[in-house]
C-alpha positions as CSV (number, residue, x, y, z in Angstrom):
1,M,47.9,10.4,-76.6
2,M,48.8,12.5,-73.6
3,E,51.6,11.1,-71.5
4,I,51.1,11.2,-67.7
5,N,54.2,11.0,-65.6
6,K,54.6,9.6,-62.1
7,A,54.7,13.0,-60.4
8,D,51.4,14.1,-62.0
9,I,49.7,10.9,-60.8
10,I,51.1,11.4,-57.2
11,K,49.9,15.0,-57.3
12,L,46.4,14.1,-58.4
13,A,46.2,11.3,-55.8
14,A,47.4,13.6,-53.1
15,E,44.8,16.3,-54.0
16,A,42.0,13.7,-54.2
17,G,43.1,12.3,-50.8
18,A,43.3,15.7,-49.2
19,K,39.9,16.7,-50.6
20,A,38.3,13.4,-49.3
21,A,39.9,13.9,-45.9
22,L,38.6,17.5,-45.7
23,E,35.1,16.5,-46.7
24,A,35.1,13.7,-44.1
25,W,36.3,16.0,-41.4
26,E,33.7,18.7,-42.3
27,K,31.0,16.0,-42.2
28,Q,32.1,14.8,-38.7
29,W,32.4,18.4,-37.5
30,K,28.8,19.2,-38.7
31,E,27.5,16.1,-37.0
32,K,29.2,17.0,-33.8
33,Q,27.7,20.5,-33.9
34,R,24.3,19.0,-34.5
35,E,24.7,16.6,-31.6
36,Q,25.8,19.4,-29.3
37,K,22.8,21.6,-30.3
38,N,20.4,18.7,-29.7
39,M,22.0,18.0,-26.3
40,R,21.7,21.7,-25.4
41,L,18.0,21.8,-26.5
42,W,17.4,18.6,-24.5
43,N,19.1,20.0,-21.4
44,T,17.0,23.2,-21.8
45,R,13.8,21.2,-22.0
46,M,14.7,19.2,-19.0
47,L,15.6,22.3,-17.0
48,L,12.2,23.8,-17.9
49,R,10.3,20.6,-17.2
50,H,11.9,20.2,-13.8
51,Y,12.2,23.9,-13.0
52,N,9.7,23.9,-10.1
53,S,11.1,20.8,-8.4
54,L,14.7,22.0,-8.8
55,K,13.8,25.4,-7.4
56,K,12.2,23.7,-4.3
57,Y,15.2,21.5,-4.0
58,C,17.5,24.5,-3.8
59,E,15.2,26.2,-1.4
60,N,15.1,23.2,1.0
61,A,18.5,21.7,0.5
62,V,21.0,21.8,3.4
63,Y,24.6,21.9,2.7
64,D,27.9,22.5,4.4
65,R,29.5,25.9,3.7
66,Q,32.9,24.2,3.0
67,T,31.3,22.6,-0.1
68,A,29.8,25.9,-1.3
69,A,32.7,27.0,-3.5
70,V,32.1,26.1,-7.1
71,S,34.8,27.0,-9.6
72,E,32.7,25.9,-12.6
73,S,30.6,28.2,-14.6
74,P,26.9,27.4,-15.1
75,V,27.6,26.5,-18.8
76,E,30.5,24.2,-17.8
77,I,28.2,22.4,-15.3
78,L,25.4,22.1,-17.9
79,E,27.8,20.8,-20.5
80,T,29.1,18.0,-18.2
81,L,25.5,16.9,-17.7
82,G,25.4,15.9,-21.3
83,N,27.6,13.0,-20.4
84,C,24.8,11.4,-18.4
85,S,22.2,9.0,-19.6
86,K,18.6,10.4,-19.7
87,E,17.7,8.3,-16.7
88,T,20.4,9.8,-14.5
89,Y,20.1,13.4,-15.7
90,I,18.1,14.8,-12.9
91,E,19.8,12.7,-10.3
92,S,23.2,14.0,-11.5
93,I,21.9,17.6,-11.0
94,K,20.6,16.8,-7.5
95,S,23.9,15.2,-6.5
96,S,25.4,18.6,-5.8
97,V,23.4,21.3,-4.0
98,Q,25.7,24.1,-4.9
99,R,26.0,23.1,-8.6
100,T,22.2,23.0,-8.7
101,R,22.0,26.4,-7.1
102,V,24.5,27.8,-9.7
103,I,22.5,26.3,-12.5
104,M,19.2,27.6,-11.2
105,T,20.6,31.1,-10.6
106,H,21.8,31.2,-14.1
107,V,18.6,29.8,-15.6
108,E,16.5,32.3,-13.6
109,A,18.7,35.2,-14.8
110,M,18.3,34.0,-18.4
111,L,14.5,33.5,-18.0
112,Q,14.4,37.2,-16.8
113,I,16.3,38.3,-19.8
114,Y,14.0,36.3,-22.1
115,K,11.0,37.9,-20.3
116,I,12.4,41.4,-20.9
117,F,13.0,40.5,-24.5
118,C,9.4,39.3,-24.9
119,D,7.9,42.3,-23.0
120,S,9.8,44.8,-25.1
121,S,9.2,43.1,-28.4
122,D,6.7,44.6,-30.9
123,R,5.9,41.1,-32.1
124,L,2.7,39.6,-30.5
125,E,4.0,36.1,-30.9
126,D,7.0,36.9,-28.7
127,K,4.6,38.0,-25.9
128,R,2.5,34.9,-26.5
129,R,5.5,32.7,-26.3
130,Y,6.4,34.0,-22.9
131,R,2.9,33.4,-21.7
132,I,3.0,29.9,-23.1
133,L,6.3,29.3,-21.4
134,T,5.1,30.3,-18.0
135,A,1.7,28.5,-18.4
136,T,3.4,25.3,-19.5
137,Y,6.4,25.0,-17.3
138,F,5.7,27.1,-14.2
139,D,1.9,27.0,-13.8
140,G,1.4,23.4,-15.1
141,I,-1.5,24.3,-17.3
142,K,-2.5,21.7,-19.9
143,I,-1.8,22.2,-23.6
144,E,-5.4,22.1,-24.5
145,D,-6.3,24.9,-22.0
146,I,-3.4,27.0,-23.1
147,C,-4.5,26.7,-26.7
148,I,-8.1,27.8,-25.8
149,V,-6.9,30.8,-23.7
150,E,-4.4,31.9,-26.4
151,K,-6.8,31.1,-29.3
152,I,-4.2,29.0,-31.1
153,D,-4.1,25.5,-32.5
154,R,-1.7,22.8,-31.2
155,S,0.7,23.2,-34.1
156,T,1.2,26.9,-33.1
157,Y,1.6,25.9,-29.5
158,Y,4.4,23.4,-30.4
159,R,6.1,25.9,-32.8
160,D,6.0,28.5,-30.1
161,N,7.4,26.1,-27.5
162,R,10.2,25.0,-29.9
163,E,11.1,28.6,-30.7
164,T,11.1,29.5,-26.9
165,T,13.3,26.5,-26.1
166,E,15.8,27.4,-28.9
167,M,16.0,31.0,-27.7
168,L,16.4,30.0,-24.0
169,S,19.0,27.5,-25.0
170,A,21.0,30.3,-26.8
171,L,20.7,32.4,-23.6
172,I,21.6,29.6,-21.2
173,F,24.5,28.2,-23.2
174,G,25.8,31.6,-24.4
175,V,28.0,31.8,-27.5
176,D,27.7,28.1,-28.2
177,G,23.9,28.4,-28.4
178,L,23.8,31.5,-30.6
179,S,22.6,29.7,-33.7
180,A,19.0,30.0,-32.5
181,M,19.4,33.8,-32.1
182,R,21.0,34.2,-35.5
183,K,17.8,33.0,-37.2
184,R,15.9,36.1,-36.0
């Protein structure tokens, strides 16, 4: 019979404890990453869904020049919005004219980059995805009508919408959102 000494038992216990702690930390880290990705996708969808109203808000808002300085980047502003409940999301954006303008300027620039990407792509689905984006969020065309015009079924529409949202999320949130772009 093999004799186990106290030092060996301590070493085995320490290794098992360290392994369990590392596995728990990795699980928590992956969950946090998943939650952040979901929040970014949700924020991107909300920005697209309310794009026209936010744009009108920026065009018509009156603000004092003293409040115009914003030291936060668009991504920092968007990240802090994740702390809001869904009910107060749009109200939190509207609470600051300048923050909204910074966000919208950033979103418009990323939409332009996405348009250039789609226009220059050799893939027909990329061109279709941009048409679906504009029809859905900017022109307010119904899903059924888009599907008829594009000659696609609803599942293709939803897949294209999801792919577009993931790509825009990567553009809007930068390095933190790159997981969508790595899939390509």
